[in-house]
N, C-alpha and C positions, 0 to 999 in steps of 0.2 A: 810939754807933750799934753793932748788935747783930753779931755773926759769923755770919751764914748758914748758912754749913759747920756748925759743932758745934748752930748749931741743929735743921737737917735730920739730924745724926749723932744725935742725941739720941731727937730725934724717931723714925726708925728705929729707934733702942733701942729703943721703947717707950714713950717720957718722953711723956705726956698734952698738950695745948693749952693746956691752963690751967698745968700746972707751968711748960711754957716759955716762959706769958706771965711771971709770976711772977718767972722764975730773971733773965730778960732785961729788965726794964720796964724802959721808956724809951720814946724818943719813934718813930713808927711800928712798936710794938711792941706787940701786941694778940694776947690768945688768937685772933681773925677776923684779921687781918692775918697770922699765922701759919699758919692752917687754908688762907687766899685761896694762900698761897703752896705751902702741901703741895699744895696742888690743883692747882694751873699745873703747875706744874713735875714732878707726879705723883710726889713721894716716896713710898718703899714703908714700908707700914704691916705691921707684925705681925698676923695674924689669931687670934680666939681657938684655931686649932686649933694654933698651934705655927710654922705655915708661916709665908710672909711671897707677900705678897699686894700688886704693884703699882698698888691703886689700883684705879678700873674703866679695862677696860681702853677704848682708843676703835678704834672698828667699824672695818672696813675701811669705805671712801667709797661708795656704791651709788649710783646713777643712782636719781634720785627721779621716780615713775609721773608722771603729767600728772593722775589724775583719783582719786575722793576712795575707789574702790573698788578700785582697784589697792593705793592709798598704805597703807588698811587692811590689804589682804592681804596686804603685804611688814611691816608691822608684826606680823601675829598671826605670822607665821613667825620674826619675832624672837623674838615674847612665847615662840613655842613652846620656840626654844633656850632664854630664860636659863630656862625650867621645869623643863630637864632636869637644871640644875646640881645640886650635891647639896649637903646643909644648908641652902637658903634660908631665912631668917628668915621669922619673922612677916609682921614690916613689908616686906619684899622680896615675898615670896608678895600679901600684899594692894595693894600697887603693880601686880604684873601682874593683878593679878583686875579692876583699875581698869580698866586701858589695853584688858584685853581685851574690856571689858567696851562702854570707848567706841567702840574697833574693829568692834564689834558692831552697837551704835546706829546707825556709819557705813552699814554695809553695809545695815541694814532701810532708811533714812530716802535714803539718795544717791539719784539720779536712775538707772535704769536704764540703759542705751543700748537707743535704739531696734531693734526686730527687726531692720530692714533695715542695720543697724549690721553690720559684721564689723572685727577686725583686719587680717583678711588681704586683704580687697579689697572690690569694693560687691555687695551682694546685690540682683537685684532682680528682683521678685514675676511672674513673666511670668504672670499669670492677670489682672493687673489693668491689664497694657497691650493696645493693640490689634492686630493681627498683622500691621498696617504698621509700625508702631513696632519690633517685634521684629525685623523680619526686615532694619532699618535696623542696629541694634542690632548683629546678627549680622554685615554688612557694613562696619562699623563693628572689628569688634573683628580680622576677614580685614586688614583692608585695615594693622591697626595689627602684628598679626602678621607681615607680609608687611614692613613699615619696619621694625622689630626684628630679621628677619633680614637683613637686605640692610647693617643698620649691624655686626652682630657677623661 
């Protein structure tokens, strides 16, 4: 059985997965099993610039919006943040460009909210309803305001 602390130590000192798999060959020890463990345990890896990274940082939890348009807008803000990182590799830029393209497709093809829907309340087009209905709506709004004032 491999000493995983030793494997981790050598990995964090710059040994490749292939080197470690050859050195510690045995049951349950392979290049992919070492890589999985390094990923899930967030082992530190030396970067190409001589500094140490902790791998991919875990973003803070964000409440996920309920519709495709808001999700795409949220993802686009994360893509924008990622693009501001210094020294992005070509593959990273390509991945971000693909994600941006997917978000744009969602924004173009997703059903748009109807004109009467607003996040802060209900929009009622008064020009489409009768004067009697308008008066009844005003009466109900006034009654609701009185009830809320009594509760407060």
